[in-house]
KEKOL-100708 format. One record per residue (C-alpha): residue in one letter; residue number from 1; y, z, x. Coordinates in nm, 2 decimals. Layout:
REM residues N
+------+-----+--------+--------+--------+
! code ! pos !      y !      z !      x !
+------+-----+--------+--------+--------+
!    A ! NUM !      Y !      Z !      X !
...
+------+-----+--------+--------+--------+
END
This chain:
REM residues 435
+------+-----+--------+--------+--------+
! code ! pos !      y !      z !      x !
+------+-----+--------+--------+--------+
!    M !   1 !   5.22 ! -12.23 !   2.13 !
!    K !   2 !   4.96 ! -11.97 !   2.24 !
!    F !   3 !   5.21 ! -11.83 !   2.49 !
!    I !   4 !   5.49 ! -11.81 !   2.23 !
!    K !   5 !   5.25 ! -11.64 !   1.98 !
!    K !   6 !   5.15 ! -11.39 !   2.24 !
!    Q !   7 !   5.51 ! -11.29 !   2.31 !
!    I !   8 !   5.58 ! -11.25 !   1.94 !
!    V !   9 !   5.26 ! -11.03 !   1.90 !
!    D !  10 !   5.36 ! -10.82 !   2.20 !
!    I !  11 !   5.71 ! -10.76 !   2.06 !
!    K !  12 !   5.58 ! -10.66 !   1.72 !
!    E !  13 !   5.32 ! -10.43 !   1.87 !
!    F !  14 !   5.54 ! -10.26 !   2.13 !
!    G !  15 !   5.89 ! -10.29 !   1.98 !
!    T !  16 !   6.23 ! -10.31 !   2.13 !
!    K !  17 !   6.13 ! -10.19 !   2.48 !
!    E !  18 !   5.89 ! -10.49 !   2.51 !
!    L !  19 !   6.16 ! -10.73 !   2.40 !
!    L !  20 !   6.39 ! -10.59 !   2.67 !
!    R !  21 !   6.12 ! -10.61 !   2.92 !
!    K !  22 !   6.05 ! -10.98 !   2.85 !
!    F !  23 !   6.43 ! -11.06 !   2.86 !
!    L !  24 !   6.46 ! -10.90 !   3.20 !
!    L !  25 !   6.15 ! -11.09 !   3.31 !
!    S !  26 !   6.31 ! -11.41 !   3.21 !
!    I !  27 !   6.63 ! -11.33 !   3.41 !
!    N !  28 !   6.42 ! -11.24 !   3.71 !
!    L !  29 !   6.24 ! -11.58 !   3.69 !
!    L !  30 !   6.57 ! -11.76 !   3.70 !
!    I !  31 !   6.69 ! -11.56 !   4.00 !
!    L !  32 !   6.35 ! -11.63 !   4.17 !
!    L !  33 !   6.40 ! -12.01 !   4.12 !
!    L !  34 !   6.75 ! -11.99 !   4.28 !
!    V !  35 !   6.62 ! -11.78 !   4.57 !
!    N !  36 !   6.34 ! -12.03 !   4.63 !
!    I !  37 !   6.59 ! -12.32 !   4.65 !
!    I !  38 !   6.79 ! -12.12 !   4.91 !
!    A !  39 !   6.47 ! -12.05 !   5.11 !
!    I !  40 !   6.41 ! -12.42 !   5.17 !
!    L !  41 !   6.67 ! -12.43 !   5.45 !
!    P !  42 !   6.51 ! -12.16 !   5.68 !
!    C !  43 !   6.17 ! -12.31 !   5.62 !
!    I !  44 !   6.29 ! -12.65 !   5.74 !
!    I !  45 !   6.45 ! -12.48 !   6.05 !
!    I !  46 !   6.12 ! -12.31 !   6.13 !
!    R !  47 !   5.94 ! -12.64 !   6.11 !
!    I !  48 !   6.20 ! -12.81 !   6.33 !
!    I !  49 !   6.17 ! -12.56 !   6.61 !
!    S !  50 !   5.79 ! -12.53 !   6.59 !
!    P !  51 !   5.71 ! -12.77 !   6.88 !
!    W !  52 !   5.88 ! -12.52 !   7.11 !
!    F !  53 !   5.86 ! -12.19 !   6.92 !
!    I !  54 !   5.63 ! -12.08 !   6.64 !
!    V !  55 !   5.75 ! -11.84 !   6.37 !
!    R !  56 !   5.47 ! -11.69 !   6.17 !
!    V !  57 !   5.55 ! -11.50 !   5.84 !
!    S !  58 !   5.30 ! -11.31 !   5.63 !
!    K !  59 !   5.29 ! -11.03 !   5.37 !
!    I !  60 !   5.12 ! -10.71 !   5.46 !
!    P !  61 !   4.87 ! -10.62 !   5.18 !
!    A !  62 !   5.03 ! -10.28 !   5.11 !
!    E !  63 !   4.96 ! -10.27 !   4.74 !
!    N !  64 !   4.60 ! -10.18 !   4.81 !
!    F !  65 !   4.54 !  -9.87 !   5.03 !
!    G !  66 !   4.22 ! -10.00 !   5.19 !
!    D !  67 !   4.36 ! -10.35 !   5.26 !
!    F !  68 !   4.68 ! -10.20 !   5.40 !
!    I !  69 !   4.46 ! -10.02 !   5.66 !
!    W !  70 !   4.18 ! -10.26 !   5.76 !
!    K !  71 !   4.34 ! -10.60 !   5.71 !
!    T !  72 !   4.65 ! -10.49 !   5.90 !
!    G !  73 !   4.42 ! -10.32 !   6.16 !
!    L !  74 !   4.22 ! -10.63 !   6.23 !
!    Y !  75 !   4.53 ! -10.83 !   6.27 !
!    Y !  76 !   4.67 ! -10.58 !   6.51 !
!    C !  77 !   4.35 ! -10.58 !   6.71 !
!    K !  78 !   4.34 ! -10.95 !   6.74 !
!    K !  79 !   4.70 ! -10.96 !   6.83 !
!    E !  80 !   4.64 ! -10.71 !   7.12 !
!    L !  81 !   4.33 ! -10.89 !   7.23 !
!    K !  82 !   4.51 ! -11.23 !   7.21 !
!    I !  83 !   4.26 ! -11.38 !   6.97 !
!    N !  84 !   4.36 ! -11.67 !   6.74 !
!    L !  85 !   4.72 ! -11.67 !   6.86 !
!    P !  86 !   4.93 ! -11.98 !   6.88 !
!    S !  87 !   4.91 ! -12.16 !   7.22 !
!    R !  88 !   5.29 ! -12.17 !   7.26 !
!    K !  89 !   5.56 ! -11.90 !   7.24 !
!    H !  90 !   5.57 ! -11.73 !   6.90 !
!    I !  91 !   5.68 ! -11.44 !   6.70 !
!    D !  92 !   5.51 ! -11.27 !   6.40 !
!    L !  93 !   5.73 ! -11.14 !   6.12 !
!    V !  94 !   5.57 ! -10.92 !   5.85 !
!    Y !  95 !   5.69 ! -10.77 !   5.54 !
!    I !  96 !   5.60 ! -10.56 !   5.24 !
!    H !  97 !   5.67 ! -10.72 !   4.91 !
!    Y !  98 !   5.96 ! -10.56 !   4.73 !
!    K !  99 !   5.75 ! -10.51 !   4.42 !
!    D ! 100 !   5.45 ! -10.35 !   4.59 !
!    K ! 101 !   5.42 !  -9.98 !   4.55 !
!    I ! 102 !   5.34 !  -9.80 !   4.87 !
!    H ! 103 !   5.06 !  -9.56 !   4.79 !
!    N ! 104 !   5.08 !  -9.37 !   5.12 !
!    K ! 105 !   5.41 !  -9.34 !   5.30 !
!    Q ! 106 !   5.25 !  -9.20 !   5.62 !
!    I ! 107 !   5.04 !  -9.51 !   5.69 !
!    E ! 108 !   5.35 !  -9.73 !   5.62 !
!    K ! 109 !   5.54 !  -9.52 !   5.88 !
!    M ! 110 !   5.27 !  -9.56 !   6.14 !
!    W ! 111 !   5.24 !  -9.94 !   6.09 !
!    R ! 112 !   5.62 !  -9.98 !   6.12 !
!    R ! 113 !   5.59 !  -9.82 !   6.47 !
!    K ! 114 !   5.35 ! -10.10 !   6.57 !
!    L ! 115 !   5.46 ! -10.43 !   6.40 !
!    N ! 116 !   5.78 ! -10.64 !   6.34 !
!    F ! 117 !   5.87 ! -10.55 !   5.98 !
!    F ! 118 !   6.15 ! -10.73 !   5.80 !
!    P ! 119 !   6.29 ! -10.68 !   5.45 !
!    G ! 120 !   6.06 ! -10.83 !   5.18 !
!    H ! 121 !   6.36 ! -10.98 !   4.99 !
!    L ! 122 !   6.43 ! -11.19 !   5.30 !
!    L ! 123 !   6.08 ! -11.30 !   5.41 !
!    D ! 124 !   5.89 ! -11.33 !   5.08 !
!    P ! 125 !   6.09 ! -11.64 !   4.97 !
!    I ! 126 !   6.04 ! -11.80 !   5.31 !
!    N ! 127 !   5.66 ! -11.72 !   5.30 !
!    R ! 128 !   5.62 ! -11.85 !   4.95 !
!    V ! 129 !   5.82 ! -12.17 !   4.98 !
!    G ! 130 !   5.68 ! -12.25 !   5.33 !
!    K ! 131 !   5.33 ! -12.30 !   5.18 !
!    Y ! 132 !   5.46 ! -12.61 !   5.00 !
!    L ! 133 !   5.57 ! -12.78 !   5.33 !
!    P ! 134 !   5.34 ! -12.97 !   5.57 !
!    G ! 135 !   5.18 ! -12.76 !   5.85 !
!    W ! 136 !   5.22 ! -12.43 !   5.66 !
!    K ! 137 !   4.89 ! -12.29 !   5.80 !
!    N ! 138 !   5.05 ! -12.28 !   6.15 !
!    H ! 139 !   5.31 ! -12.05 !   6.01 !
!    I ! 140 !   5.10 ! -11.78 !   5.85 !
!    I ! 141 !   4.90 ! -11.49 !   6.00 !
!    E ! 142 !   4.55 ! -11.58 !   5.89 !
!    S ! 143 !   4.41 ! -11.23 !   5.95 !
!    L ! 144 !   4.64 ! -11.09 !   5.68 !
!    V ! 145 !   4.55 ! -11.36 !   5.43 !
!    I ! 146 !   4.17 ! -11.39 !   5.45 !
!    S ! 147 !   3.91 ! -11.12 !   5.39 !
!    E ! 148 !   3.68 ! -11.05 !   5.69 !
!    R ! 149 !   3.49 ! -10.77 !   5.84 !
!    D ! 150 !   3.51 ! -10.62 !   6.19 !
!    H ! 151 !   3.19 ! -10.80 !   6.30 !
!    D ! 152 !   3.30 ! -10.78 !   6.66 !
!    N ! 153 !   3.38 ! -10.41 !   6.64 !
!    F ! 154 !   3.74 ! -10.46 !   6.75 !
!    F ! 155 !   3.83 ! -10.11 !   6.63 !
!    E ! 156 !   3.61 !  -9.98 !   6.90 !
!    K ! 157 !   3.81 ! -10.17 !   7.16 !
!    I ! 158 !   4.16 ! -10.11 !   7.04 !
!    Q ! 159 !   4.33 !  -9.78 !   6.95 !
!    V ! 160 !   4.50 !  -9.91 !   6.64 !
!    L ! 161 !   4.72 !  -9.62 !   6.53 !
!    D ! 162 !   4.86 !  -9.31 !   6.70 !
!    F ! 163 !   5.01 !  -8.98 !   6.58 !
!    T ! 164 !   5.32 !  -8.85 !   6.75 !
!    K ! 165 !   5.31 !  -8.52 !   6.94 !
!    E ! 166 !   5.50 !  -8.36 !   6.65 !
!    E ! 167 !   5.26 !  -8.51 !   6.39 !
!    K ! 168 !   4.96 !  -8.37 !   6.58 !
!    I ! 169 !   5.11 !  -8.02 !   6.59 !
!    Y ! 170 !   5.19 !  -8.04 !   6.22 !
!    G ! 171 !   4.84 !  -8.16 !   6.13 !
!    K ! 172 !   4.68 !  -7.86 !   6.31 !
!    K ! 173 !   4.92 !  -7.63 !   6.14 !
!    I ! 174 !   4.81 !  -7.75 !   5.79 !
!    L ! 175 !   4.44 !  -7.72 !   5.90 !
!    N ! 176 !   4.51 !  -7.36 !   5.99 !
!    K ! 177 !   4.64 !  -7.30 !   5.64 !
!    F ! 178 !   4.31 !  -7.43 !   5.50 !
!    G ! 179 !   4.13 !  -7.17 !   5.72 !
!    L ! 180 !   4.03 !  -7.39 !   6.01 !
!    K ! 181 !   4.07 !  -7.28 !   6.37 !
!    D ! 182 !   4.12 !  -7.52 !   6.66 !
!    G ! 183 !   3.79 !  -7.69 !   6.74 !
!    D ! 184 !   3.64 !  -7.64 !   6.39 !
!    K ! 185 !   3.45 !  -7.95 !   6.26 !
!    F ! 186 !   3.51 !  -8.10 !   5.92 !
!    V ! 187 !   3.37 !  -8.38 !   5.71 !
!    C ! 188 !   3.56 !  -8.59 !   5.46 !
!    L ! 189 !   3.40 !  -8.65 !   5.13 !
!    A ! 190 !   3.54 !  -8.96 !   4.95 !
!    V ! 191 !   3.37 !  -9.00 !   4.61 !
!    R ! 192 !   3.51 !  -9.27 !   4.38 !
!    D ! 193 !   3.59 !  -9.21 !   4.01 !
!    R ! 194 !   3.82 !  -9.36 !   3.75 !
!    A ! 195 !   4.12 !  -9.14 !   3.78 !
!    Y ! 196 !   4.31 !  -9.31 !   4.05 !
!    Q ! 197 !   4.28 !  -9.66 !   3.91 !
!    L ! 198 !   4.40 !  -9.54 !   3.57 !
!    K ! 199 !   4.70 !  -9.37 !   3.72 !
!    K ! 200 !   4.79 !  -9.68 !   3.93 !
!    I ! 201 !   4.76 !  -9.93 !   3.65 !
!    P ! 202 !   4.73 !  -9.81 !   3.29 !
!    P ! 203 !   4.44 !  -9.95 !   3.08 !
!    R ! 204 !   4.68 ! -10.15 !   2.87 !
!    F ! 205 !   4.74 ! -10.38 !   3.16 !
!    R ! 206 !   4.39 ! -10.39 !   3.30 !
!    D ! 207 !   4.04 ! -10.32 !   3.19 !
!    W ! 208 !   3.90 ! -10.10 !   3.47 !
!    S ! 209 !   3.55 ! -10.08 !   3.32 !
!    I ! 210 !   3.46 ! -10.36 !   3.56 !
!    H ! 211 !   3.44 ! -10.10 !   3.83 !
!    D ! 212 !   3.23 !  -9.84 !   3.64 !
!    Y ! 213 !   2.92 !  -9.92 !   3.84 !
!    R ! 214 !   3.09 !  -9.79 !   4.16 !
!    H ! 215 !   3.16 !  -9.44 !   4.03 !
!    I ! 216 !   2.95 !  -9.14 !   4.12 !
!    N ! 217 !   2.95 !  -8.79 !   3.97 !
!    I ! 218 !   3.11 !  -8.55 !   4.23 !
!    D ! 219 !   2.86 !  -8.28 !   4.13 !
!    K ! 220 !   2.59 !  -8.48 !   4.31 !
!    F ! 221 !   2.75 !  -8.39 !   4.64 !
!    I ! 222 !   2.76 !  -8.01 !   4.61 !
!    L ! 223 !   2.42 !  -7.97 !   4.77 !
!    T ! 224 !   2.53 !  -8.19 !   5.06 !
!    A ! 225 !   2.85 !  -8.00 !   5.11 !
!    E ! 226 !   2.67 !  -7.66 !   5.10 !
!    E ! 227 !   2.42 !  -7.78 !   5.36 !
!    L ! 228 !   2.69 !  -7.91 !   5.59 !
!    T ! 229 !   2.87 !  -7.58 !   5.58 !
!    K ! 230 !   2.55 !  -7.40 !   5.70 !
!    R ! 231 !   2.57 !  -7.63 !   6.00 !
!    G ! 232 !   2.92 !  -7.52 !   6.09 !
!    Y ! 233 !   3.12 !  -7.79 !   5.91 !
!    Y ! 234 !   3.41 !  -7.76 !   5.67 !
!    V ! 235 !   3.40 !  -8.02 !   5.39 !
!    F ! 236 !   3.72 !  -8.18 !   5.24 !
!    R ! 237 !   3.69 !  -8.35 !   4.91 !
!    M ! 238 !   3.94 !  -8.64 !   4.94 !
!    G ! 239 !   4.15 !  -8.81 !   4.67 !
!    V ! 240 !   4.50 !  -8.84 !   4.54 !
!    V ! 241 !   4.40 !  -8.78 !   4.18 !
!    V ! 242 !   4.05 !  -8.71 !   4.05 !
!    E ! 243 !   3.86 !  -8.68 !   3.72 !
!    K ! 244 !   3.73 !  -8.33 !   3.77 !
!    P ! 245 !   3.72 !  -8.06 !   4.04 !
!    L ! 246 !   3.46 !  -8.00 !   4.30 !
!    R ! 247 !   3.31 !  -7.67 !   4.18 !
!    S ! 248 !   3.21 !  -7.44 !   4.46 !
!    K ! 249 !   3.30 !  -7.08 !   4.56 !
!    N ! 250 !   3.22 !  -7.16 !   4.93 !
!    P ! 251 !   3.55 !  -7.12 !   5.12 !
!    K ! 252 !   3.44 !  -7.39 !   5.36 !
!    I ! 253 !   3.42 !  -7.65 !   5.08 !
!    I ! 254 !   3.78 !  -7.75 !   5.01 !
!    D ! 255 !   3.88 !  -7.94 !   4.70 !
!    Y ! 256 !   4.16 !  -8.10 !   4.89 !
!    A ! 257 !   4.24 !  -8.35 !   4.62 !
!    N ! 258 !   4.34 !  -8.07 !   4.39 !
!    S ! 259 !   4.51 !  -7.86 !   4.66 !
!    N ! 260 !   4.89 !  -7.80 !   4.67 !
!    L ! 261 !   4.86 !  -7.88 !   5.05 !
!    R ! 262 !   4.76 !  -8.24 !   4.97 !
!    S ! 263 !   5.01 !  -8.49 !   5.11 !
!    D ! 264 !   5.03 !  -8.85 !   5.23 !
!    F ! 265 !   5.04 !  -8.73 !   5.59 !
!    M ! 266 !   4.73 !  -8.51 !   5.56 !
!    D ! 267 !   4.54 !  -8.79 !   5.39 !
!    I ! 268 !   4.58 !  -8.99 !   5.71 !
!    Y ! 269 !   4.54 !  -8.69 !   5.94 !
!    L ! 270 !   4.21 !  -8.58 !   5.79 !
!    G ! 271 !   4.06 !  -8.93 !   5.78 !
!    A ! 272 !   4.16 !  -8.98 !   6.15 !
!    N ! 273 !   4.02 !  -8.65 !   6.28 !
!    C ! 274 !   3.70 !  -8.58 !   6.07 !
!    S ! 275 !   3.36 !  -8.56 !   6.24 !
!    F ! 276 !   3.24 !  -8.82 !   6.00 !
!    C ! 277 !   3.31 !  -8.94 !   5.64 !
!    I ! 278 !   3.08 !  -8.96 !   5.34 !
!    T ! 279 !   3.20 !  -9.24 !   5.11 !
!    T ! 280 !   3.09 !  -9.41 !   4.80 !
!    G ! 281 !   3.30 !  -9.72 !   4.87 !
!    F ! 282 !   3.68 !  -9.72 !   4.82 !
!    G ! 283 !   3.99 !  -9.75 !   5.03 !
!    F ! 284 !   3.99 !  -9.41 !   5.20 !
!    E ! 285 !   3.69 !  -9.50 !   5.42 !
!    E ! 286 !   3.89 !  -9.75 !   5.61 !
!    L ! 287 !   4.09 !  -9.46 !   5.77 !
!    P ! 288 !   3.80 !  -9.30 !   5.96 !
!    N ! 289 !   3.68 !  -9.66 !   6.03 !
!    I ! 290 !   3.99 !  -9.76 !   6.22 !
!    F ! 291 !   3.99 !  -9.43 !   6.40 !
!    R ! 292 !   3.63 !  -9.49 !   6.52 !
!    K ! 293 !   3.47 !  -9.22 !   6.31 !
!    P ! 294 !   3.11 !  -9.26 !   6.18 !
!    L ! 295 !   3.06 !  -9.34 !   5.81 !
!    V ! 296 !   2.78 !  -9.24 !   5.56 !
!    Y ! 297 !   2.83 !  -9.53 !   5.32 !
!    L ! 298 !   2.67 !  -9.49 !   4.97 !
!    G ! 299 !   2.76 !  -9.82 !   4.81 !
!    A ! 300 !   2.68 ! -10.09 !   4.57 !
!    P ! 301 !   2.61 ! -10.38 !   4.54 !
!    L ! 302 !   2.34 ! -10.39 !   4.81 !
!    G ! 303 !   2.47 ! -10.71 !   4.97 !
!    D ! 304 !   2.81 ! -10.54 !   5.01 !
!    L ! 305 !   2.69 ! -10.26 !   5.24 !
!    I ! 306 !   2.88 ! -10.24 !   5.57 !
!    T ! 307 !   2.63 ! -10.32 !   5.84 !
!    H ! 308 !   2.81 ! -10.43 !   6.16 !
!    S ! 309 !   2.82 ! -10.09 !   6.34 !
!    E ! 310 !   2.57 !  -9.84 !   6.47 !
!    K ! 311 !   2.81 !  -9.57 !   6.35 !
!    F ! 312 !   2.73 !  -9.66 !   5.99 !
!    F ! 313 !   2.45 !  -9.49 !   5.80 !
!    I ! 314 !   2.40 !  -9.66 !   5.46 !
!    M ! 315 !   2.22 !  -9.63 !   5.13 !
!    T ! 316 !   2.25 !  -9.80 !   4.79 !
!    R ! 317 !   2.17 !  -9.69 !   4.44 !
!    H ! 318 !   1.84 !  -9.73 !   4.27 !
!    H ! 319 !   1.82 ! -10.06 !   4.08 !
!    I ! 320 !   1.61 ! -10.04 !   3.76 !
!    L ! 321 !   1.49 ! -10.35 !   3.58 !
!    K ! 322 !   1.54 ! -10.25 !   3.22 !
!    K ! 323 !   1.28 ! -10.46 !   3.05 !
!    E ! 324 !   1.00 ! -10.34 !   3.28 !
!    N ! 325 !   1.15 !  -9.99 !   3.34 !
!    R ! 326 !   1.08 ! -10.01 !   3.72 !
!    K ! 327 !   1.27 !  -9.99 !   4.04 !
!    L ! 328 !   1.34 ! -10.32 !   4.22 !
!    S ! 329 !   1.25 ! -10.35 !   4.59 !
!    L ! 330 !   1.51 ! -10.47 !   4.85 !
!    S ! 331 !   1.40 ! -10.84 !   4.82 !
!    E ! 332 !   1.38 ! -10.82 !   4.44 !
!    I ! 333 !   1.74 ! -10.70 !   4.42 !
!    F ! 334 !   1.83 ! -11.03 !   4.60 !
!    T ! 335 !   1.60 ! -11.25 !   4.41 !
!    H ! 336 !   1.72 ! -11.11 !   4.07 !
!    G ! 337 !   2.08 ! -11.21 !   4.18 !
!    A ! 338 !   2.20 ! -10.85 !   4.19 !
!    A ! 339 !   2.28 ! -10.82 !   4.56 !
!    F ! 340 !   2.63 ! -10.96 !   4.52 !
!    I ! 341 !   2.74 ! -10.85 !   4.17 !
!    Y ! 342 !   3.09 ! -10.70 !   4.16 !
!    S ! 343 !   3.12 ! -10.59 !   3.80 !
!    T ! 344 !   2.96 ! -10.35 !   3.56 !
!    Q ! 345 !   2.91 ! -10.64 !   3.31 !
!    G ! 346 !   2.73 ! -10.84 !   3.58 !
!    F ! 347 !   2.46 ! -10.58 !   3.62 !
!    E ! 348 !   2.42 ! -10.56 !   3.24 !
!    E ! 349 !   2.38 ! -10.93 !   3.21 !
!    K ! 350 !   2.11 ! -10.92 !   3.47 !
!    G ! 351 !   1.93 ! -10.64 !   3.28 !
!    I ! 352 !   1.97 ! -10.40 !   3.57 !
!    R ! 353 !   2.07 ! -10.04 !   3.55 !
!    L ! 354 !   2.21 !  -9.87 !   3.86 !
!    V ! 355 !   2.09 !  -9.51 !   3.90 !
!    E ! 356 !   2.29 !  -9.27 !   4.13 !
!    N ! 357 !   2.11 !  -9.13 !   4.43 !
!    T ! 358 !   1.98 !  -8.78 !   4.38 !
!    P ! 359 !   2.15 !  -8.48 !   4.55 !
!    E ! 360 !   1.86 !  -8.45 !   4.78 !
!    E ! 361 !   1.88 !  -8.82 !   4.89 !
!    I ! 362 !   2.25 !  -8.78 !   4.96 !
!    K ! 363 !   2.19 !  -8.46 !   5.15 !
!    D ! 364 !   1.92 !  -8.62 !   5.36 !
!    I ! 365 !   2.14 !  -8.90 !   5.49 !
!    A ! 366 !   2.43 !  -8.67 !   5.55 !
!    I ! 367 !   2.22 !  -8.43 !   5.76 !
!    E ! 368 !   2.07 !  -8.73 !   5.94 !
!    M ! 369 !   2.42 !  -8.83 !   6.04 !
!    A ! 370 !   2.51 !  -8.47 !   6.14 !
!    E ! 371 !   2.20 !  -8.43 !   6.36 !
!    S ! 372 !   2.26 !  -8.77 !   6.52 !
!    L ! 373 !   2.61 !  -8.66 !   6.62 !
!    E ! 374 !   2.53 !  -8.30 !   6.71 !
!    F ! 375 !   2.20 !  -8.34 !   6.90 !
!    N ! 376 !   2.20 !  -8.71 !   6.96 !
!    K ! 377 !   1.87 !  -8.70 !   6.77 !
!    K ! 378 !   1.67 !  -9.02 !   6.82 !
!    L ! 379 !   1.43 !  -9.18 !   6.58 !
!    N ! 380 !   1.05 !  -9.16 !   6.64 !
!    P ! 381 !   0.84 !  -9.48 !   6.67 !
!    E ! 382 !   0.75 !  -9.48 !   6.31 !
!    E ! 383 !   1.11 !  -9.44 !   6.20 !
!    E ! 384 !   1.22 !  -9.71 !   6.44 !
!    K ! 385 !   0.97 !  -9.94 !   6.29 !
!    L ! 386 !   1.10 !  -9.87 !   5.94 !
!    Q ! 387 !   1.46 !  -9.94 !   6.05 !
!    K ! 388 !   1.36 ! -10.27 !   6.21 !
!    T ! 389 !   1.18 ! -10.37 !   5.90 !
!    F ! 390 !   1.49 ! -10.30 !   5.69 !
!    K ! 391 !   1.72 ! -10.49 !   5.92 !
!    S ! 392 !   1.49 ! -10.79 !   5.94 !
!    L ! 393 !   1.43 ! -10.80 !   5.56 !
!    F ! 394 !   1.80 ! -10.74 !   5.48 !
!    A ! 395 !   1.91 ! -11.02 !   5.72 !
!    C ! 396 !   1.65 ! -11.26 !   5.59 !
!    N ! 397 !   1.76 ! -11.20 !   5.23 !
!    V ! 398 !   2.13 ! -11.23 !   5.31 !
!    K ! 399 !   2.06 ! -11.56 !   5.48 !
!    K ! 400 !   1.88 ! -11.69 !   5.17 !
!    A ! 401 !   2.16 ! -11.55 !   4.94 !
!    N ! 402 !   2.42 ! -11.73 !   5.15 !
!    F ! 403 !   2.24 ! -12.05 !   5.09 !
!    H ! 404 !   2.15 ! -12.01 !   4.73 !
!    E ! 405 !   2.43 ! -11.80 !   4.57 !
!    K ! 406 !   2.79 ! -11.91 !   4.51 !
!    N ! 407 !   2.95 ! -11.60 !   4.65 !
!    P ! 408 !   3.32 ! -11.61 !   4.75 !
!    F ! 409 !   3.26 ! -11.36 !   5.03 !
!    N ! 410 !   2.97 ! -11.54 !   5.20 !
!    K ! 411 !   3.20 ! -11.81 !   5.34 !
!    N ! 412 !   3.36 ! -11.54 !   5.55 !
!    E ! 413 !   3.02 ! -11.44 !   5.70 !
!    F ! 414 !   3.00 ! -11.11 !   5.53 !
!    H ! 415 !   2.72 ! -10.99 !   5.76 !
!    S ! 416 !   2.67 ! -11.06 !   6.13 !
!    Q ! 417 !   2.41 ! -10.86 !   6.33 !
!    I ! 418 !   2.27 ! -10.58 !   6.12 !
!    R ! 419 !   2.34 ! -10.27 !   6.33 !
!    A ! 420 !   2.37 ! -10.00 !   6.06 !
!    R ! 421 !   2.09 !  -9.75 !   5.99 !
!    Y ! 422 !   1.95 !  -9.71 !   5.65 !
!    S ! 423 !   1.87 !  -9.36 !   5.53 !
!    T ! 424 !   1.55 !  -9.29 !   5.73 !
!    K ! 425 !   1.41 !  -9.03 !   5.48 !
!    F ! 426 !   1.47 !  -9.27 !   5.19 !
!    L ! 427 !   1.27 !  -9.54 !   5.37 !
!    I ! 428 !   0.99 !  -9.29 !   5.45 !
!    K ! 429 !   0.97 !  -9.17 !   5.09 !
!    N ! 430 !   1.02 !  -9.52 !   4.94 !
!    R ! 431 !   0.81 !  -9.75 !   5.16 !
!    D ! 432 !   0.75 !  -9.99 !   4.87 !
!    W ! 433 !   1.12 ! -10.06 !   4.86 !
!    L ! 434 !   1.08 ! -10.24 !   5.19 !
!    R ! 435 !   0.93 ! -10.56 !   5.05 !
+------+-----+--------+--------+--------+
END
């Protein structure tokens, strides 16, 4: 009855178009049922031949830009390194669901050059129905189904994607139009806001406020961009659609997201060829990651920070305990249950307010990365000690959190060895945080 009442309310509120939409949805469900019945036969054939030849079928997670890159990338690495493959002869067939919107045509084109893609209308029913038959786990590609991180740094061992000769020439041509000459260095600035989510799925269909805690004001990065240009870098502000422009008269600071030269191809080309990327935690960062580029990662929650590579420099937001109006230390963030919160409401329920890093803090970690790359600048003994303290304390708290907290990500071993470097200047200026 609740279901029926909801349909009536929807039709009254949204009118004839909603009635037509629901009618078409009903027709689609009937067609889906028929297709599923037909798919039983190929599923049975796949099971019959499995003692001699394994057919694995899985959907590529193309609907999410980040997943399309890193999940597919990890699968490709394991495939090339012959990790977790069937012991007998096999073939992997992948597809993009026919309802999934491809948010970047260039990355799709590059993956199609690497993998065995088949039409989604053909493979999706087989994949779906096959999961109801015995032994179904032997016929899926696990790396495309589960969420895992590149703990073993497979991306450092395998060149995942390649540009063609023509694509490389075209990419340099567009860089020239932005004012860059061959050999000029540039940094990608990937700052998350609400605009892209709202464009992808309107608020009527999803409440995006759950992700508000992840957004940062782009103005906080102007100081960083200006400082990087003084050191010879161009800075590209990335994005498909953004809330507001990056305001700077500096010709080396390029608001690429609002440029008429922005394209699916250049999104990929810039991410693949930058000196490093500064990111606040969204899908674009996976591009420089799979192309072995260093990341400055300014993310939240604390337990979600990417820590498995020495190429990552990391920093989280300030966590303020509202009732005492004070900053929480690293260990207190874990003990207050805030290290693995993935919603704005979750932080509110814990009585914790996230405060964005200051422009100076962001500049410090970006310059630390630049100097590390340019001059191979090493840490002094005091700084090394602070980094060791951070890694030890972080690992200890993660281990406790894995035992005490019911977190869906922990079962996938979210952290292995802690190799990333926390912002050194932050640790020097906030020694009390390391407790």
